[in-house]
C-alpha positions in Angstrom: 23.2 -11.6 -34.0 24.0 -12.9 -30.8 25.5 -10.9 -28.0 29.2 -12.0 -27.0 29.7 -14.2 -24.6 31.9 -13.3 -21.1 35.2 -14.0 -21.3 36.5 -16.8 -19.1 38.7 -16.1 -16.3 40.7 -19.7 -16.8 39.8 -22.7 -18.7 37.0 -24.8 -17.6 35.5 -21.7 -15.4 31.8 -21.6 -17.1 32.1 -25.6 -16.3 32.6 -25.4 -12.7 30.3 -22.6 -12.6 27.6 -24.5 -13.9 29.0 -27.5 -11.7 28.7 -25.2 -8.6 25.3 -23.9 -9.6 23.9 -27.2 -9.6 25.1 -28.0 -6.3 23.7 -25.0 -4.8 20.3 -25.9 -6.2 20.1 -29.1 -4.2 21.0 -27.7 -0.9 18.6 -26.0 1.1 18.1 -22.3 0.9 20.4 -20.1 3.1 20.1 -16.7 4.0 22.3 -15.3 1.8 20.1 -15.1 -1.5 16.9 -13.6 -1.9 14.9 -10.8 -3.8 15.3 -7.6 -2.2 12.2 -5.6 -4.2 12.6 -2.7 -6.3 14.7 0.4 -5.9 13.8 3.6 -8.5 13.3 2.0 -12.0 15.5 -1.5 -10.8 14.9 -4.6 -9.0 17.2 -5.4 -6.2 18.7 -9.3 -6.1 21.3 -10.2 -3.3 23.9 -12.8 -4.9 23.7 -16.3 -3.6 26.6 -18.9 -4.4 26.8 -20.3 -8.0 25.3 -17.1 -9.3 26.3 -15.7 -12.9 25.6 -12.9 -14.9 24.4 -14.9 -17.5 22.3 -16.8 -15.4 20.6 -14.2 -13.8 19.8 -12.6 -17.2 18.1 -15.5 -18.2 16.2 -16.0 -14.7 14.6 -12.5 -14.7 15.1 -10.8 -18.0 14.4 -14.0 -20.4 17.2 -12.8 -22.5 20.5 -14.4 -22.0 22.2 -11.5 -24.1 21.2 -8.7 -21.2 24.2 -9.9 -19.0 26.6 -6.8 -20.5 24.2 -4.6 -19.6 24.1 -6.0 -15.8 27.8 -6.2 -15.8 27.9 -2.5 -16.9 25.4 -1.1 -14.2 26.6 -3.0 -11.5 30.3 -2.3 -12.3 31.1 -5.9 -12.4 34.7 -7.3 -13.3 34.1 -10.7 -13.4 30.5 -11.9 -14.2 31.1 -15.7 -13.3 32.8 -14.7 -10.0 30.4 -12.3 -8.2 30.6 -11.5 -4.5 28.2 -13.5 -2.1 25.8 -11.0 -0.8 26.3 -8.3 -2.8 23.2 -6.7 -4.1 23.1 -6.0 -8.1 20.2 -3.6 -9.5 18.5 -5.4 -12.8 16.6 -2.8 -14.6 12.7 -3.3 -14.4 12.6 -2.1 -18.3 14.4 -5.5 -18.9 12.1 -7.6 -17.2 9.0 -9.1 -18.6 5.3 -8.3 -17.8 2.6 -10.4 -17.3 -0.9 -9.4 -16.6 -2.1 -9.6 -12.7 -5.7 -9.2 -10.8 -6.7 -7.8 -7.8 -9.1 -9.8 -5.4 -12.1 -8.6 -3.5 -11.4 -9.5 -0.1 -14.2 -7.0 2.1 -17.2 -5.3 1.1 -19.6 -3.1 2.9 -22.4 -1.7 1.4 -23.1 -1.3 -2.3 -19.5 -1.1 -4.2 -19.6 -1.6 -8.1 -17.0 -2.7 -10.9 -18.2 -1.4 -14.2 -21.7 -0.8 -12.9 -21.9 -4.2 -11.3 -22.0 -5.1 -7.1 -18.7 -6.9 -6.1 -18.5 -9.1 -3.2 -15.8 -11.1 -1.6 -13.7 -13.6 -3.6 -14.6 -11.4 -6.9 -11.4 -11.0 -9.0 -11.0 -7.5 -10.8 -8.9 -7.2 -13.9 -7.1 -3.7 -15.6 -9.4 -1.5 -16.9 -12.0 -1.9 -14.5 -13.6 1.2 -12.7 -15.1 1.1 -9.4 -17.7 2.6 -7.5 -18.6 2.8 -3.8 -21.8 4.7 -2.1 -21.6 6.9 0.5 -22.1 4.3 2.9 -20.0 1.8 1.7 -16.6 0.5 1.7 -14.4 -2.6 0.0 -10.6 -3.9 0.3 -8.7 -5.4 -2.7 -5.7 -7.3 -2.6 -3.1 -7.5 -4.9 -1.0 -10.2 -6.3 2.3 -9.2 -3.9 -0.2 -8.6 -1.1 -0.8 -4.9 -1.2 -3.9 -3.9 0.3 -6.1 -1.0 -1.2 -9.3 0.6 0.8 -11.7 2.6 -0.8 -13.5 4.2 1.9 -17.3 5.8 1.3 -18.1 7.9 -2.1 -14.7 6.8 -3.7 -14.5 6.4 -7.8 -11.5 4.7 -9.0 -10.2 2.5 -12.6 -7.4 -0.1 -12.1 -5.6 1.8 -14.9 -2.7 -1.0 -14.9 -2.7 -4.2 -13.2 0.8 -5.7 -14.2 3.3 -8.0 -12.6 7.2 -8.4 -13.2 8.0 -12.0 -13.6 10.0 -14.2 -11.5 10.3 -11.1 -9.1 7.1 -11.1 -7.1 6.7 -7.3 -7.8 3.5 -5.8 -9.2 3.5 -2.8 -11.8 0.4 -0.9 -10.9 -1.5 2.5 -11.7 -4.6 3.3 -10.0 -6.5 7.0 -11.4 -8.2 8.3 -8.9 -11.1 10.3 -9.9 -12.6 11.2 -6.6 -12.9 10.2 -2.6 -9.9 8.5 -1.0 -7.8 5.7 -1.6 -6.0 4.1 1.3 -2.9 1.8 0.5 -0.6 -0.6 2.4 1.9 -1.6 -0.2 4.2 -4.7 -0.2 3.0 -5.3 3.4 5.2 -8.5 3.5 8.7 -6.9 3.1 8.9 -8.0 -0.7 9.8 -4.6 -2.2 7.8 -2.2 -3.8 8.0 -2.4 -7.7 5.9 0.1 -9.2 2.8 1.7 -7.7 1.4 4.8 -8.9 -1.8 6.5 -7.9 -2.7 9.7 -10.1 -5.6 12.2 -9.6 -6.8 14.5 -11.8 -4.0 17.5 -10.7 -1.1 15.1 -9.5 0.9 12.1 -10.1 2.1 9.9 -7.0 4.7 7.1 -7.3 4.7 5.3 -4.1 8.4 4.3 -2.3 6.7 3.1 0.8 4.1 0.9 2.2 1.3 3.3 3.9 0.2 5.9 2.3 -3.7 8.0 2.0 -5.0 10.3 -0.9 -7.6 11.9 -0.9 -9.1 13.7 -4.6 -12.2 16.2 -4.9 -12.9 19.2 -7.2 -10.5 21.4 -5.1 -7.8 19.2 -5.6 -5.6 16.2 -3.8 -4.5 16.0 -0.3 -1.9 13.0 0.3 -0.2 11.8 3.2 2.6 9.0 3.8 2.6 7.1 7.4 5.6 4.8 6.4 7.9 4.6 3.5 8.0 7.5 1.0 6.7 9.1 -1.9 7.0 11.3 -4.7 4.2 13.8 -6.3 4.6 15.3 -9.4 2.4 18.3 -10.2 1.1 19.5 -14.2 4.9 21.7 -14.1 6.7 18.4 -13.6 7.9 19.4 -10.1 8.4 16.9 -7.8 7.6 16.8 -3.9 9.3 14.3 -1.8 7.6 13.3 1.0 8.9 11.5 3.7 7.3 9.5 6.5 5.2 11.1 8.9 4.6 14.4 6.2 1.4 15.3 4.6 0.9 17.6 1.4 -2.1 19.7 -0.3 -2.4 20.7 -3.7 -5.3 22.6 -5.3 -7.2 21.4 -8.7 -4.7 23.2 -11.0 -1.6 20.6 -9.4 -0.1 24.0 -7.7 1.1 23.1 -4.1 -0.6 24.6 -1.0 1.6 23.5 1.9 4.0 20.6 3.1 4.1 19.9 6.7 4.4 17.0 9.3 1.2 15.3 9.9 -1.1 16.1 13.2 -0.2 13.8 16.5 -2.9 11.5 16.9 -5.8 12.6 19.5 -4.9 11.0 23.0 -7.6 9.4 25.5 -9.8 8.0 23.2 -12.5 6.4 25.3 -16.1 5.4 25.0 -19.1 7.0 26.9 -22.8 6.6 27.3 -23.9 9.7 27.6 -26.9 9.8 24.7 -25.9 6.6 23.5 -22.2 5.1 22.4 -20.5 8.2 21.8 -16.7 8.4 21.3 -14.1 11.0 23.3 -11.0 12.0 23.3 -8.8 15.1 23.8 -8.8 17.6 21.2 -5.7 18.5 19.1 -4.4 21.9 18.8 -4.6 23.1 14.7 -7.1 20.2 14.1 -10.3 21.7 12.0 -12.3 18.5 12.0 -11.4 15.0 12.6 -12.1 11.4 10.9 -13.6 8.3 12.8 -13.6 5.0 11.3 -14.6 2.2 12.7 -12.9 -1.3 10.8 -13.0 -5.0 11.9 -9.3 -5.2 12.0 -6.3 -3.8 13.8 -4.5 -2.7 10.6 -7.8 -0.7 9.6 -7.5 -2.0 5.7 -11.2 -3.2 6.2 -13.5 -0.7 7.0 -17.2 -0.6 8.7 -17.9 3.1 8.8 -16.5 6.1 8.4 -17.4 9.9 9.3 -16.6 13.1 9.5 -16.8 15.4 12.7 -16.3 18.7 14.4 -14.7 17.2 17.6 -15.3 15.0 20.7 -18.8 13.6 22.0 -18.9 11.4 18.1 -21.3 8.5 17.9 -20.2 5.4 16.9 -21.4 3.4 13.9 -21.2 -0.4 14.2 -23.0 -2.9 11.9 -22.9 -6.0 14.3 -21.3 -6.8 17.7 -18.3 -8.4 18.2 -14.3 -6.6 18.1 -14.1 -3.3 16.6 -11.3 -1.2 16.2 -11.8 2.8 16.4 -9.3 5.1 14.4 -9.7 8.8 14.9 -7.5 11.1 13.2 -6.9 14.8 13.2 -7.5 17.0 9.8 -6.2 20.1 9.4 -7.0 23.7 7.7 -5.3 21.9 4.3 -7.4 19.1 4.4 -4.5 17.1 5.2 -5.3 13.8 7.9 -2.7 12.8 10.8 -2.2 10.3 12.1 -4.3 7.7 14.0 -5.0 6.9 17.6 -6.4 3.6 17.9 -9.1 2.1 20.5 -10.1 -1.5 20.8 -13.4 -2.3 22.0 -14.8 -5.2 22.7 -18.4 -6.1 22.6 -20.7 -9.2 23.2 -23.9 -10.1 22.1 -25.2 -10.2 25.6 -24.6 -6.9 26.4 -26.7 -4.1 26.3 -27.2 -2.5 22.8 -28.1 0.9 21.5 -31.5 1.3 18.7 -29.0 0.4 16.0 -27.6 -2.6 17.1 -24.4 -1.7 18.4 -23.0 -2.2 21.6 -22.9 0.2 24.8 -19.6 0.1 26.9 -18.6 2.1 29.7 -15.8 4.9 30.0 -13.0 1.9 29.9 -14.1 0.2 27.1 -16.2 -2.4 29.1 -19.6 -3.8 27.8 -22.8 -3.0 30.0 -24.0 -6.2 30.7 -28.0 -7.4 30.5 -28.8 -8.6 33.9 
């Protein structure tokens, strides 16, 4: 049984709409129209000249008969005369999905997928399990350019890797068994499709761009840097996290506390006392600190990671060149705070310590060999 066709507002309207659409397709792209990503369970689309509900239903759901559902959801009077710039909702449940992949773009140390070592350039698919050794890390890139960083000692499973056809959005579920997952979701502003991280105690739906999740036998910790997240425990109660807030749960999924993240440490500097060491001003209420060295300013390509009690931490690097040192406080619940970042420029002709790392003065200048 075929779906009823939308009523014509006046004779010849359908032909006129199709002609207008053909004319618009022959013009350069304008700034009115673009997919806007997703919000909740809906894909968002901004109307451009020539759009009709019938045409959009065909393009995104592959079934023209879905236009009445779009008309009801968006309260559209005339399915052939859509206001230019209006934001339409298209349920993700109506958009067909197809298999997606994750590309390995960075590896340090031994990281395995289903027990086999991975290397940059490898392509991963749904169902594969990843494990990073205690001195290893990896970065994955999804098809929507989202980045997933696995610090040392992390075990997870790529439970679902799908993409919504025609939208540029992905449908991803990660099962984090232990360790940490740091995600930068949809960094190019294309919008978040569905991105979900499950730990043994909680389920987190990502509604923003930057999120950290840690899982171990004691429970889980969640930190939102940008965007937002919704965390659900076994009792199906939902905790919403806004940017700059964190939450901790015990192993049963009971909320232990939710509060603002600790501020970044101040006055980061490199000293030469006893080797290349990092100093900074301690943060009130910090029980410990996480110190990370990365190859990029965004902190996604991890080179080393350690937990220290306070200032004076040795810096571990596997080579020379520009490095970025990230330092964040950790509170009594294990929630990690905001990062302070120090860019360190080292040269191959500079003085190095016994492990090959460069030695710098207090202001970050390399100590050069005479």
